[in-house]
N, C-alpha and C positions, 0 to 999 in steps of 0.2 A: 500386860504383854500384848503386843500387836498381833493381829491375825495375818495370815499370808496375803490376803487381798489388800490390806492396808499397806503392808510392806511393798507390794507390787505397785500400788498407786504412787507412793512416795518415790519409787525408783523412776517413774516417768519424768520427774522434774530434773533428775540428774544432780550430780554433785560437781563442785569446782575442783579440778584436779589439784590446784595449788592449795586451796582452802582445806580439802580433805586431808592432805599430807600434814598440814599444820595442826588440824584437830587431832589426828592420830598420834602426832609427836607430843602434843601437850596433854592429851587426855586419854590416850590409848583407845580402846574400843568403846569409850563411854558416850561418844557422840557421833553423829553423821552430819554433814553439811549439805543442805539442799538449797536449790535456787528458788527464791521467792518470785512469784509473778505468773509463771505459766499455769499453775493449778490453784494457787491461793495467794492472797496478800496477807499481811500480818499487822496487827495493832499491838503495840508494846506499851504497858502501863506499869506503874509501881505495884508491887505485890499486895499491899493492903487495899488499894483501890480495886485491883484486879480480883482479889479474893471475894470482895463484896459484890462485884459485878458477876462473878461466877455463880454465886449463891442465887442472885436474882434470876439470871438466865436459866439456871438449872431448874429452879422452881417453875419457870414458865415453859420448860421443855424446849428451850431454844439455845442450848449450849453445845458448840462444836469443840474441836480439839483446842486445848490450851497447854502451852509449855511453860514450866517454871524454871528459873535459873538461880544459880547460887549468887547472882548479882542483885537479887531482890526485885526481879521483874517477872511479869507474866506476859506471854505472847499469845494472842488469840488469832487463830487462822480463820480468815474471812474470805468471801468471794473475791476472785481477782478482778483487777482493773476498776476498782471503785474509788480511786484516789480523789477524783473530783467530787464525788458524792460525799466522801468522808469529810473533805474540807468544808463543804456546805453545811453539813450536819454539825460540825464542831463550831463553825462560825455562828450558826443559828442558836446554839446552845448557850452561848455567852459565858461558859464556864471555863476558866483558865486551865483546870485540871484536864478537861477533855482536849482542849486545844494543845496541851503539852504531850498528849498521847503520841507516840511516834508511829507513823504510818510507813510501812515498808512494802515496796512493790518491786517490779521487775529490775533486775540488775543487783539486787542485794542478796545476801546469803543468810540462812538462819541455821543455827546448830540445833538439831533435834535429838531427842533421846534415841538410843538404839532400842530394838524390840525387847531386849533382855538386859538385866543389870550387868555392868561390867565385872570382870573377875577381879579379885584382890591383886594388887593393892589400889586399883583405880577406883576413884569416886566419881559418880555422875556430876556433870556440871549443868545438866538440863534433865528434866523429867516431865512426864505427862501429869498435868494437874487433872485434865479430862482427856481420856483416851479417845483416839479417832474411832468413828463408827462408820461403817460402809452403808450407803443407801444406793442401791443398784450398783453401778460400776465406779462410783466416786465416794469420796469421804464427805460426810455431812459437815458443813462449815457453819460458823456463827453468822447471822445476818448482821451486816455492818450498822444498819439503822438501829436495830435492837441493842447491839453492843453500845452504841453511843448513848442511847436512852438509859441503859443500865448503869453506864459509868456516871451519867448525870445524877441518878438517883443515889448511887453509891457515894458520890461527893457529898451530897446533903446528909446522908446517913452517918458518914464518918465525921462530918463537921458537928452534927447534933450530939454524937456520942463523946466528942472532945470537950463539950461545954461542961464546966463543973456542975455537979448535981444531976447530970443525965446518964451517968455511967455507973 
């Protein structure tokens, strides 16, 4: 459950009136739609890769908020306006899985979980894998370079576990 400061922080980015209406029609109170870019950017990866990256970042004490979805994806909230740096990192990595991570910035919208579970009969379409934590007056975000490195390690870890005799 989000604390009041986190809810207020997300309120700063605002929601899209059109998108908010769609979200409530489709999913009731299960989601809110916030604008990406003003306070954070987002990197979206497949759930298996994201879960492995989450484990690595959490062990290193460097995991910010992560949203999971029913579509089998994880969305990492990272510092805003890092698109050029993300492209450099992914190009340098040489790993197709990192290059296929979807980078979202200004002008896109993200469906985030609400602070509390929706009432029946609604099912959440998004949920916190890692809850937001306040640091001062802002939410602690995952470092983009650390995320890229963790995804790179996760790619190798998952590939090694898929080799017969390694699992």
